[in-house]
DSSP file (Angstrom, degrees, kcal/mol; ACC not computed):
  #  RESIDUE AA STRUCTURE BP1 BP2  ACC     N-H-->O    O-->H-N    N-H-->O    O-->H-N    TCO  KAPPA ALPHA  PHI   PSI    X-CA   Y-CA   Z-CA
    1    1 A M              0   0    0      0, 0.0     3,-0.1     0, 0.0     0, 0.0   0.000 360.0 360.0 360.0 139.6   76.5  121.2  129.6
    2    2 A E        -     0   0    0      1,-0.1     5,-0.1     2,-0.1     0, 0.0  -0.459 360.0-101.6 -71.2 136.7   74.5  119.4  127.0
    3    3 A P     >  -     0   0    0      0, 0.0     4,-2.5     0, 0.0     3,-0.2  -0.274  32.9-115.7 -57.3 147.5   75.8  119.6  123.4
    4    4 A L  H  > S+     0   0    0      1,-0.2     4,-2.6     2,-0.2     5,-0.2   0.864 112.8  51.8 -57.1 -43.2   73.8  122.1  121.3
    5    5 A D  H  > S+     0   0    0      1,-0.2     4,-1.9     2,-0.2    -1,-0.2   0.904 112.8  45.6 -63.8 -39.9   72.4  119.5  118.8
    6    6 A Q  H  > S+     0   0    0     -3,-0.2     4,-1.9     2,-0.2    -2,-0.2   0.888 111.5  52.4 -68.9 -38.8   71.1  117.4  121.7
    7    7 A A  H  X S+     0   0    0     -4,-2.5     4,-2.2     2,-0.2    -2,-0.2   0.914 109.1  50.1 -62.4 -43.1   69.7  120.4  123.5
    8    8 A L  H  X S+     0   0    0     -4,-2.6     4,-2.6     1,-0.2    -1,-0.2   0.922 112.1  46.8 -60.7 -44.4   67.8  121.5  120.3
    9    9 A L  H  < S+     0   0    0     -4,-1.9    -1,-0.2     2,-0.2    -2,-0.2   0.789 109.6  54.6 -71.3 -26.4   66.3  118.0  119.9
   10   10 A S  H  < S+     0   0    0     -4,-1.9    -1,-0.2     1,-0.2    -2,-0.2   0.899 114.6  40.3 -68.7 -40.4   65.4  118.0  123.6
   11   11 A L  H  < S+     0   0    0     -4,-2.2    -2,-0.2     1,-0.3    -1,-0.2   0.841 134.2  21.6 -75.1 -34.5   63.5  121.2  123.1
   12   12 A A    ><  +     0   0    0     -4,-2.6     3,-2.7    -5,-0.2    -1,-0.3  -0.685  67.1 178.4-135.7  78.9   62.0  120.3  119.8
   13   13 A P  T 3  S+     0   0    0      0, 0.0    -1,-0.1     0, 0.0     3,-0.1   0.773  84.8  55.2 -55.9 -27.6   62.1  116.4  119.4
   14   14 A E  T 3  S-     0   0    0      1,-0.3     2,-0.1    23,-0.0    -5,-0.1   0.529 120.6-107.2 -82.1  -5.1   60.4  116.7  116.0
   15   15 A G    <   -     0   0    0     -3,-2.7     2,-0.3    -7,-0.2    -1,-0.3  -0.191  32.4 -80.4 100.3 166.0   63.2  119.0  114.8
   16   16 A V  E     -a   36   0A   0     19,-3.1    21,-3.0     1,-0.1    24,-0.1  -0.721  25.4-131.1-103.9 155.4   63.5  122.7  114.2
   17   17 A D  E    S-     0   0A   0     -2,-0.3    24,-2.2     1,-0.2     2,-0.3   0.861  82.5  -4.9 -72.9 -36.2   62.3  124.5  111.0
   18   18 A A  E     -a   41   0A   0     22,-0.2     2,-0.4    17,-0.1    -1,-0.2  -0.998  50.5-155.7-158.7 153.9   65.5  126.5  110.5
   19   19 A I  E     -a   42   0A   0     22,-1.9    24,-2.4    -2,-0.3     2,-0.6  -0.999   9.1-158.3-132.4 134.2   68.9  127.4  111.9
   20   20 A L  E     -a   43   0A   0     -2,-0.4     2,-0.5    22,-0.2    24,-0.2  -0.954  11.7-155.9-113.4 112.3   70.8  130.6  111.1
   21   21 A D  E     +a   44   0A   0     22,-3.4    24,-2.9    -2,-0.6    25,-0.6  -0.768  24.7 163.9 -89.6 124.1   74.5  130.2  111.8
   22   22 A V  S    S+     0   0    0     -2,-0.5    -1,-0.1    22,-0.2    22,-0.1   0.282  70.1  60.8-118.3   7.1   76.3  133.5  112.4
   23   23 A V  S    S-     0   0    0      2,-0.1     3,-0.1    25,-0.0    -2,-0.1   0.843  85.0-142.0-101.8 -47.5   79.5  132.0  114.0
   24   24 A G        +     0   0    0      1,-0.2     2,-1.1     2,-0.0     3,-0.1   0.628  42.4 150.6  93.7  14.6   81.0  129.8  111.2
   25   25 A D     >  -     0   0    0      1,-0.2     4,-2.7     2,-0.1    -1,-0.2  -0.702  30.1-162.9 -80.9 102.3   82.2  126.9  113.4
   26   26 A R  H  > S+     0   0    0     -2,-1.1     4,-2.3     1,-0.2    24,-0.2   0.822  83.7  53.5 -61.3 -34.9   81.9  124.1  110.8
   27   27 A S  H  > S+     0   0    0      2,-0.2     4,-1.7     1,-0.2    -1,-0.2   0.922 113.1  43.4 -68.2 -41.1   82.0  121.3  113.3
   28   28 A T  H  > S+     0   0    0     -3,-0.2     4,-2.6     2,-0.2     5,-0.2   0.926 113.5  51.5 -67.0 -44.2   79.2  122.7  115.4
   29   29 A T  H  X S+     0   0    0     -4,-2.7     4,-1.2     1,-0.2    -2,-0.2   0.893 108.6  51.6 -60.9 -40.3   77.2  123.6  112.3
   30   30 A S  H  < S+     0   0    0     -4,-2.3     4,-0.4    -5,-0.2    -1,-0.2   0.889 111.5  47.9 -62.9 -39.2   77.5  120.0  111.0
   31   31 A R  H >< S+     0   0    0     -4,-1.7     3,-1.0     1,-0.2    -2,-0.2   0.912 111.3  48.1 -69.6 -42.3   76.3  118.6  114.3
   32   32 A V  H >< S+     0   0    0     -4,-2.6     3,-1.9     1,-0.2     4,-0.3   0.692  91.9  80.8 -74.8 -15.5   73.3  120.9  114.7
   33   33 A A  G >< S+     0   0    0     -4,-1.2     3,-1.7     1,-0.3    -1,-0.2   0.829  82.8  63.6 -57.9 -31.2   72.2  120.2  111.1
   34   34 A R  G <  S+     0   0    0     -3,-1.0    -1,-0.3    -4,-0.4    -2,-0.2   0.686  93.6  62.5 -69.3 -15.0   70.7  116.9  112.3
   35   35 A A  G <  S+     0   0    0     -3,-1.9   -19,-3.1    -4,-0.2     2,-0.4   0.526  82.6  98.8 -84.9  -5.7   68.2  119.0  114.4
   36   36 A V  E <  S-a   16   0A   0     -3,-1.7   -19,-0.2    -4,-0.3     3,-0.1  -0.692  79.5-118.5 -85.4 131.4   66.7  120.5  111.3
   37   37 A K  E >   -     0   0A   0    -21,-3.0     3,-2.5    -2,-0.4     2,-0.1  -0.211  41.4 -83.5 -60.1 154.3   63.5  118.9  110.1
   38   38 A D  E 3  S+     0   0A   0      1,-0.3    21,-0.2    21,-0.1    -1,-0.1  -0.426 123.5  20.3 -56.1 131.8   63.3  117.3  106.7
   39   39 A G  E 3  S+     0   0A   0     19,-3.3    -1,-0.3     1,-0.2    20,-0.2   0.366 102.7 122.7  84.6  -5.2   62.7  120.2  104.2
   40   40 A G  E <   -     0   0A   0     -3,-2.5    20,-3.4    18,-0.2     2,-0.4   0.038  58.5-108.8 -76.8-168.9   63.9  122.8  106.8
   41   41 A A  E     -ab  18  60A   0    -24,-2.2   -22,-1.9    18,-0.2     2,-0.4  -0.961  21.9-173.8-133.6 144.3   66.7  125.2  106.3
   42   42 A L  E     +ab  19  61A   0     18,-2.9    20,-1.3    -2,-0.4     2,-0.3  -0.943  19.6 173.7-134.6 111.5   70.2  125.8  107.5
   43   43 A F  E     -ab  20  62A   0    -24,-2.4   -22,-3.4    -2,-0.4     2,-0.4  -0.892  14.2-158.4-121.0 149.4   71.9  129.0  106.5
   44   44 A S  E     -ab  21  63A   0     18,-2.2    20,-3.5    -2,-0.3     3,-0.3  -0.993  17.9-174.3-129.9 132.0   75.2  130.6  107.5
   45   45 A T  S    S+     0   0    0    -24,-2.9    21,-0.2    -2,-0.4   -23,-0.2   0.371  93.1  53.7 -95.8   1.5   76.3  134.2  107.3
   46   46 A A  S    S-     0   0    0    -25,-0.6    -1,-0.2    19,-0.1   -24,-0.1   0.058 117.5-104.9-123.2  22.6   79.8  133.1  108.3
   47   47 A F        +     0   0    0     -3,-0.3   -21,-0.1    17,-0.3    16,-0.1   0.905  69.0 149.2  52.2  47.1   80.5  130.4  105.7
   48   48 A G        +     0   0    0    -27,-0.2     2,-0.6   -23,-0.1   -19,-0.1   0.392  39.0  93.5 -88.9   1.9   79.9  127.7  108.3
   49   49 A L        -     0   0    0     -5,-0.1     2,-0.1   -28,-0.1   -23,-0.1  -0.855  61.4-155.1-102.8 124.9   78.6  125.2  105.8
   50   50 A D     >  -     0   0    0     -2,-0.6     4,-2.4   -24,-0.2     3,-0.2  -0.315  37.5 -92.6 -85.9 176.6   81.0  122.7  104.3
   51   51 A E  H  > S+     0   0    0      1,-0.2     4,-1.7     2,-0.2     5,-0.1   0.860 123.9  57.7 -58.9 -38.4   80.5  120.9  100.9
   52   52 A K  H  4 S+     0   0    0      1,-0.2     4,-0.4     2,-0.2    -1,-0.2   0.929 110.8  42.4 -60.5 -45.4   78.8  117.9  102.6
   53   53 A L  H >4 S+     0   0    0      1,-0.2     3,-1.2    -3,-0.2    -2,-0.2   0.900 111.0  55.2 -68.2 -39.6   76.1  120.1  104.1
   54   54 A L  H 3< S+     0   0    0     -4,-2.4     7,-0.2     1,-0.3    -1,-0.2   0.797 110.4  47.1 -63.6 -26.8   75.7  122.2  101.0
   55   55 A D  T 3< S+     0   0    0     -4,-1.7     2,-0.4    -5,-0.2    -1,-0.3   0.487  82.5 119.7 -90.8  -4.6   75.0  119.0   99.0
   56   56 A D    <   -     0   0    0     -3,-1.2     3,-0.4    -4,-0.4     5,-0.1  -0.474  44.0-169.4 -66.5 117.9   72.6  117.6  101.7
   57   57 A E  S    S+     0   0    0     -2,-0.4    -1,-0.2     1,-0.2   -18,-0.1   0.542  75.6  74.6 -87.2  -7.0   69.2  117.2   99.9
   58   58 A R  S    S+     0   0    0    -20,-0.1   -19,-3.3     1,-0.1     2,-0.3   0.828 107.2  22.8 -72.5 -32.2   67.3  116.6  103.1
   59   59 A I  S    S-     0   0    0     -3,-0.4     2,-0.4   -21,-0.2   -18,-0.2  -0.887  85.2-105.5-132.5 161.0   67.4  120.3  104.0
   60   60 A R  E     +b   41   0A   0    -20,-3.4   -18,-2.9    -2,-0.3     2,-0.3  -0.749  45.7 178.1 -86.2 133.9   67.9  123.6  102.2
   61   61 A T  E     +b   42   0A   0     -2,-0.4     2,-0.3    -7,-0.2   -18,-0.2  -0.957  11.6 159.7-137.3 153.1   71.3  125.1  102.8
   62   62 A A  E     -b   43   0A   0    -20,-1.3   -18,-2.2    -2,-0.3     2,-0.7  -0.905  35.1-132.8-168.4 144.4   73.3  128.1  101.8
   63   63 A N  E     -b   44   0A   0     -2,-0.3     2,-0.4   -20,-0.2   -18,-0.2  -0.920  35.1-145.7 -94.5 115.3   76.3  130.2  102.8
   64   64 A Y        -     0   0    0    -20,-3.5     2,-0.5    -2,-0.7   -17,-0.3  -0.695   2.8-147.5 -86.9 131.2   75.1  133.8  102.6
   65   65 A R    >   -     0   0    0     -2,-0.4     3,-0.6   -19,-0.1     2,-0.3  -0.837  11.5-141.0 -92.1 133.9   77.5  136.5  101.5
   66   66 A L  G >   +     0   0    0     -2,-0.5     3,-1.1     1,-0.2    -1,-0.1  -0.059  65.7 119.9 -88.5  35.6   76.7  139.7  103.2
   67   67 A D  G 3  S+     0   0    0      1,-0.3    -1,-0.2    -2,-0.3    -3,-0.0   0.742  82.8  39.1 -72.0 -21.6   77.5  141.8  100.1
   68   68 A R  G X> S+     0   0    0     -3,-0.6     4,-2.2     1,-0.2     3,-0.6  -0.327  77.6 154.6-116.4  48.1   73.9  143.1  100.1
   69   69 A K  H <>  +     0   0    0     -3,-1.1     4,-2.9     1,-0.2     5,-0.3   0.842  66.2  52.4 -51.2 -47.7   73.7  143.5  103.9
   70   70 A P  H 3> S+     0   0    0      0, 0.0     4,-2.0     0, 0.0    -1,-0.2   0.917 112.1  46.8 -57.8 -41.9   71.0  146.2  104.0
   71   71 A E  H <> S+     0   0    0     -3,-0.6     4,-2.2     2,-0.2    -2,-0.2   0.905 113.7  47.8 -65.9 -40.6   68.6  144.2  101.8
   72   72 A R  H  X S+     0   0    0     -4,-2.2     4,-3.0     2,-0.2     5,-0.2   0.895 110.3  51.9 -67.9 -39.2   69.2  141.0  103.7
   73   73 A L  H  X S+     0   0    0     -4,-2.9     4,-2.6    -5,-0.2    -1,-0.2   0.891 109.4  50.3 -64.4 -37.7   68.6  142.8  107.0
   74   74 A I  H  X S+     0   0    0     -4,-2.0     4,-2.1    -5,-0.3    -2,-0.2   0.922 112.0  48.2 -63.1 -43.5   65.4  144.2  105.7
   75   75 A E  H  X S+     0   0    0     -4,-2.2     4,-1.8     2,-0.2    -2,-0.2   0.930 113.2  46.5 -63.4 -45.9   64.4  140.7  104.6
   76   76 A L  H  X S+     0   0    0     -4,-3.0     4,-2.6     1,-0.2    -2,-0.2   0.899 110.0  54.4 -63.2 -40.2   65.3  139.2  108.0
   77   77 A T  H  X S+     0   0    0     -4,-2.6     4,-2.9     1,-0.2     5,-0.2   0.900 105.8  52.6 -60.7 -41.2   63.4  142.0  109.8
   78   78 A K  H  X S+     0   0    0     -4,-2.1     4,-2.3     1,-0.2     6,-0.2   0.910 110.7  47.6 -60.5 -42.2   60.3  141.2  107.8
   79   79 A H  H  X>S+     0   0    0     -4,-1.8     5,-1.7     2,-0.2     6,-1.3   0.908 113.3  47.2 -66.7 -41.8   60.5  137.5  108.9
   80   80 A V  H ><5S+     0   0    0     -4,-2.6     3,-0.7     4,-0.2    -2,-0.2   0.936 113.6  48.1 -64.7 -45.4   61.1  138.4  112.5
   81   81 A T  H 3<5S+     0   0    0     -4,-2.9    -2,-0.2     1,-0.2    -1,-0.2   0.880 112.2  49.1 -62.2 -39.4   58.2  140.9  112.5
   82   82 A A  H 3<5S-     0   0    0     -4,-2.3    -1,-0.2    -5,-0.2    -2,-0.2   0.622 113.0-120.6 -75.8 -12.7   55.9  138.3  110.8
   83   83 A G  T <<5S+     0   0    0     -4,-0.8    -3,-0.2    -3,-0.7    -2,-0.1   0.563  83.4 115.9  84.3   8.1   56.9  135.7  113.4
   84   84 A T  S   <S+     0   0    0     -5,-1.7     2,-0.4    -6,-0.2    -4,-0.2   0.582  79.1  40.2 -85.3  -9.5   58.3  133.3  110.8
   85   85 A L        -     0   0    0     -6,-1.3    -2,-0.3    -7,-0.1    -1,-0.2  -0.976  69.2-170.7-138.5 122.8   61.8  133.6  112.3
   86   86 A R        -     0   0    0     -2,-0.4     2,-0.1    -3,-0.1    -6,-0.0  -0.924  14.1-147.0-117.7 108.0   62.4  133.8  116.0
   87   87 A P        -     0   0    0      0, 0.0     2,-0.6     0, 0.0    26,-0.1  -0.452  22.5-117.2 -69.5 144.8   65.9  134.7  117.1
   88   88 A V        -     0   0    0     -2,-0.1    26,-3.1    24,-0.1     2,-0.6  -0.736  26.8-151.7 -82.8 123.7   67.0  133.1  120.4
   89   89 A V  E     +c  114   0B   0     -2,-0.6    26,-0.2    24,-0.3     3,-0.1  -0.874  19.6 176.7-101.6 119.4   67.7  135.8  122.9
   90   90 A G  E     -     0   0B   0     24,-2.3     2,-0.3    -2,-0.6    25,-0.2   0.806  69.4  -3.2 -89.3 -33.6   70.3  134.8  125.5
   91   91 A A  E     -c  115   0B   0     23,-1.3    25,-2.9    17,-0.1     2,-0.4  -0.987  54.3-150.5-157.4 150.2   70.4  138.1  127.4
   92   92 A E  E     +c  116   0B   0     -2,-0.3     2,-0.3    23,-0.2    25,-0.2  -0.992  26.4 174.4-127.1 123.1   68.8  141.6  127.2
   93   93 A L  E     -c  117   0B   0     23,-3.0    25,-3.5    -2,-0.4     2,-0.1  -0.864  32.6-110.1-127.3 156.7   70.9  144.5  128.5
   94   94 A S  E >>  -c  118   0B   0     -2,-0.3     3,-1.1    23,-0.2     4,-0.6  -0.483  37.6-110.6 -77.2 159.7   70.6  148.2  128.7
   95   95 A L  G >4 S+     0   0    0     23,-1.5     3,-0.9     1,-0.3    -1,-0.1   0.854 120.0  59.6 -59.0 -34.3   73.0  150.2  126.6
   96   96 A E  G 34 S+     0   0    0      1,-0.2     4,-0.4    22,-0.2    -1,-0.3   0.783 102.0  53.5 -65.7 -26.7   74.7  151.3  129.8
   97   97 A E  G <> S+     0   0    0     -3,-1.1     4,-2.3     1,-0.2    -1,-0.2   0.610  85.7  88.4 -82.4 -12.8   75.5  147.7  130.7
   98   98 A A  H <X S+     0   0    0     -3,-0.9     4,-2.4    -4,-0.6     5,-0.2   0.896  83.8  50.2 -58.3 -48.3   77.2  146.9  127.3
   99   99 A P  H  > S+     0   0    0      0, 0.0     4,-2.0     0, 0.0    -1,-0.2   0.923 113.1  46.8 -59.3 -42.6   80.8  147.9  128.2
  100  100 A S  H  > S+     0   0    0     -4,-0.4     4,-3.2     1,-0.2     5,-0.4   0.899 111.3  51.9 -63.9 -40.4   80.7  145.8  131.4
  101  101 A A  H  X S+     0   0    0     -4,-2.3     4,-1.9     1,-0.2    -1,-0.2   0.886 110.3  48.8 -64.0 -38.8   79.2  142.9  129.5
  102  102 A L  H  < S+     0   0    0     -4,-2.4    -1,-0.2    -5,-0.2    -2,-0.2   0.880 118.1  40.1 -67.7 -37.7   82.0  143.1  126.9
  103  103 A I  H  < S+     0   0    0     -4,-2.0    -2,-0.2    -5,-0.2    -3,-0.2   0.920 130.3  25.7 -76.4 -45.4   84.7  143.3  129.6
  104  104 A N  H  < S-     0   0    0     -4,-3.2    -3,-0.2    -5,-0.2    -2,-0.2   0.559 107.4-118.7 -99.3 -10.6   83.3  140.7  132.0
  105  105 A G     <  -     0   0    0     -4,-1.9     2,-0.5    -5,-0.4    -1,-0.2   0.029  27.8 -87.6  85.9 158.4   81.3  138.5  129.7
  106  106 A V        -     0   0    0     -4,-0.1     2,-0.6    -3,-0.1    -5,-0.0  -0.919  34.3-139.8-107.2 124.3   77.5  137.9  129.9
  107  107 A E        +     0   0    0     -2,-0.5     2,-0.4     2,-0.0    -2,-0.0  -0.743  29.5 170.0 -86.3 122.2   76.4  135.1  132.2
  108  108 A I        -     0   0    0     -2,-0.6     2,-0.3     2,-0.1   -17,-0.1  -0.999  23.5-143.7-133.6 132.7   73.5  133.1  130.6
  109  109 A S        +     0   0    0     -2,-0.4     2,-0.1   -19,-0.2    -2,-0.0  -0.717  67.8   1.1 -93.5 149.5   72.1  129.9  131.8
  110  110 A G  S    S+     0   0    0     -2,-0.3    -2,-0.1     2,-0.0     2,-0.1  -0.462 118.5   6.0  79.5-150.4   70.9  127.3  129.4
  111  111 A L  S    S-     0   0    0     -2,-0.1     2,-0.3     1,-0.1    -2,-0.1  -0.354  75.5-126.3 -68.3 146.3   71.2  127.8  125.6
  112  112 A R        +     0   0    0     -2,-0.1     2,-0.2    -4,-0.0   -24,-0.1  -0.681  36.4 160.3 -92.9 149.6   73.0  130.8  124.4
  113  113 A G        -     0   0    0     -2,-0.3   -24,-0.3     1,-0.1     2,-0.2  -0.642  46.3 -43.1-142.4-159.0   71.5  133.2  122.0
  114  114 A K  E     -c   89   0B   0    -26,-3.1   -24,-2.3    -2,-0.2   -23,-1.3  -0.489  49.6-129.5 -75.9 145.9   71.9  136.8  120.8
  115  115 A T  E     -c   91   0B   0    -25,-0.2     2,-0.4   -26,-0.2   -23,-0.2  -0.884  24.6-153.8 -96.3 121.4   72.5  139.5  123.3
  116  116 A L  E     -c   92   0B   0    -25,-2.9   -23,-3.0    -2,-0.6     2,-0.5  -0.773   2.8-150.7 -97.8 139.9   70.2  142.4  122.8
  117  117 A L  E     -c   93   0B   0     -2,-0.4     2,-0.5   -25,-0.2   -23,-0.2  -0.948  10.6-141.7-109.3 123.8   71.0  146.0  123.8
  118  118 A R  E     -c   94   0B   0    -25,-3.5   -23,-1.5    -2,-0.5   -22,-0.2  -0.730  17.8-177.7 -80.3 125.5   68.0  148.2  124.7
  119  119 A V              0   0    0     -2,-0.5    -1,-0.1   -25,-0.2   -25,-0.1   0.482 360.0 360.0-104.7  -4.8   68.7  151.7  123.4
  120  120 A R              0   0    0    -25,-0.0    -1,-0.1     0, 0.0    -2,-0.1   0.342 360.0 360.0-126.2 360.0   65.6  153.4  124.8
């Protein structure tokens, strides 16, 4: 499997506008930072940015503390609705499929993204 930073640059050779890290793996976050365009943004909700990345003047960076989670979720929802932020969806499952997916894992080919649960 191709490393995530190389996969991102294969899909978007000019770089991506932004990356939102929700995992917090600092080594991975450091590697994918090179896929962010100059002036782009790299944010982490899991404190995945080390001091070197936080000091990087090429891109905007921040470790977000989720102390105001409802307000931040409203802000993120506005960006998703407006189309200025597109989450990567790795799988979409019905609510009934969720227990099996948690027990057996979700098989996804290619890049991984968020797993969405349909509740209706």
